[in-house]
C-alpha positions as CSV (number, residue, x, y, z in Angstrom):
1,M,-8.9,-57.3,-50.4
2,N,-10.4,-56.0,-47.2
3,T,-8.5,-54.2,-44.8
4,P,-9.3,-54.8,-41.2
5,V,-10.8,-52.1,-39.2
6,V,-8.8,-51.2,-36.1
7,P,-10.9,-49.5,-33.5
8,T,-9.7,-46.1,-32.3
9,P,-8.8,-46.1,-28.7
10,P,-10.9,-43.6,-26.7
11,A,-9.5,-40.2,-25.9
12,T,-8.0,-40.2,-22.6
13,Q,-9.6,-37.7,-20.1
14,P,-7.6,-36.1,-17.3
15,E,-8.1,-37.7,-14.2
16,S,-9.1,-34.2,-12.7
17,L,-9.7,-30.7,-13.9
18,I,-8.2,-29.4,-10.7
19,E,-4.3,-29.1,-10.5
20,Y,-3.0,-30.1,-7.1
21,P,-2.3,-28.3,-4.7
22,S,-4.8,-25.8,-5.2
23,L,-7.0,-23.4,-3.1
24,F,-10.5,-24.5,-3.3
25,P,-13.5,-22.8,-2.1
26,I,-16.2,-24.9,-0.5
27,K,-19.7,-23.6,0.4
28,V,-21.5,-25.1,3.5
29,M,-24.9,-24.5,4.5
30,G,-26.9,-25.2,7.7
31,L,-29.2,-24.0,10.2
32,K,-28.0,-21.0,11.9
33,V,-27.2,-22.3,15.2
34,D,-24.3,-21.9,17.7
35,G,-21.4,-23.6,16.8
36,L,-21.9,-24.2,13.1
37,A,-19.0,-21.8,12.2
38,H,-16.9,-23.3,14.5
39,A,-17.6,-26.9,13.6
40,I,-16.8,-26.1,9.8
41,T,-13.6,-24.5,10.8
42,T,-12.5,-27.3,12.7
43,I,-13.1,-29.8,9.9
44,A,-11.3,-27.2,7.6
45,H,-8.3,-27.3,9.9
46,A,-8.3,-31.2,10.1
47,F,-8.0,-31.4,6.3
48,D,-5.7,-28.1,5.8
49,P,-3.4,-27.6,8.8
50,G,-2.6,-24.1,7.2
51,F,-6.2,-23.1,7.0
52,D,-6.7,-19.5,7.7
53,A,-9.9,-19.0,9.7
54,S,-10.0,-15.3,8.9
55,T,-10.6,-16.1,5.3
56,I,-14.2,-17.5,6.1
57,E,-17.2,-15.9,4.5
58,L,-20.6,-15.9,6.3
59,R,-23.8,-15.0,4.7
60,E,-27.2,-15.3,6.4
61,S,-30.4,-16.4,4.4
62,K,-33.0,-13.7,3.8
63,G,-35.0,-14.9,6.6
64,G,-32.0,-15.5,8.9
65,K,-32.8,-19.1,9.5
66,Y,-29.8,-20.3,7.7
67,L,-26.2,-19.8,7.5
68,G,-24.0,-20.1,4.4
69,I,-20.2,-20.5,5.1
70,T,-17.5,-20.4,2.6
71,V,-14.2,-21.9,3.4
72,T,-11.2,-21.9,1.1
73,V,-8.8,-24.7,1.8
74,T,-5.6,-25.9,0.2
75,V,-6.4,-29.3,-1.3
76,T,-3.3,-31.8,-2.2
77,S,-5.3,-34.5,-4.1
78,R,-8.7,-35.8,-5.3
79,E,-8.9,-38.3,-2.3
80,Q,-8.4,-35.4,0.1
81,L,-11.0,-33.2,-1.5
82,D,-13.6,-36.3,-1.6
83,E,-12.8,-37.0,2.1
84,L,-13.4,-33.5,2.9
85,Y,-16.7,-33.4,1.0
86,R,-17.8,-36.5,2.7
87,T,-16.9,-35.2,6.2
88,L,-18.7,-32.0,5.8
89,S,-21.8,-33.7,4.2
90,T,-22.3,-36.1,6.9
91,H,-21.8,-33.7,9.7
92,P,-25.1,-33.2,11.6
93,M,-25.4,-29.4,11.4
94,V,-24.9,-29.5,7.8
95,K,-27.6,-29.4,5.2
96,V,-25.9,-28.7,1.9
97,V,-22.3,-28.7,0.6
98,L,-21.4,-27.1,-2.7
């Protein structure tokens, strides 16, 4: 008598590896122009009203043409984090978001 084979359900993956709420560093790069740091700070405040602008880290490229900005924001959900990345990525002064 053959026993029917019952497929094993796939292992469930956690929805996110990030536990919310969480402090999350985001690196933003763009041309070193007036207003870039202010624009990034404004976006960070929009997504995290408690954002502390004194924690921003700035790093110029070797040639001084680009500016890297690291902001650490408190994220409360995957949706918030995704929307923050979209907002930063589509800003006209921003070249790269990591």
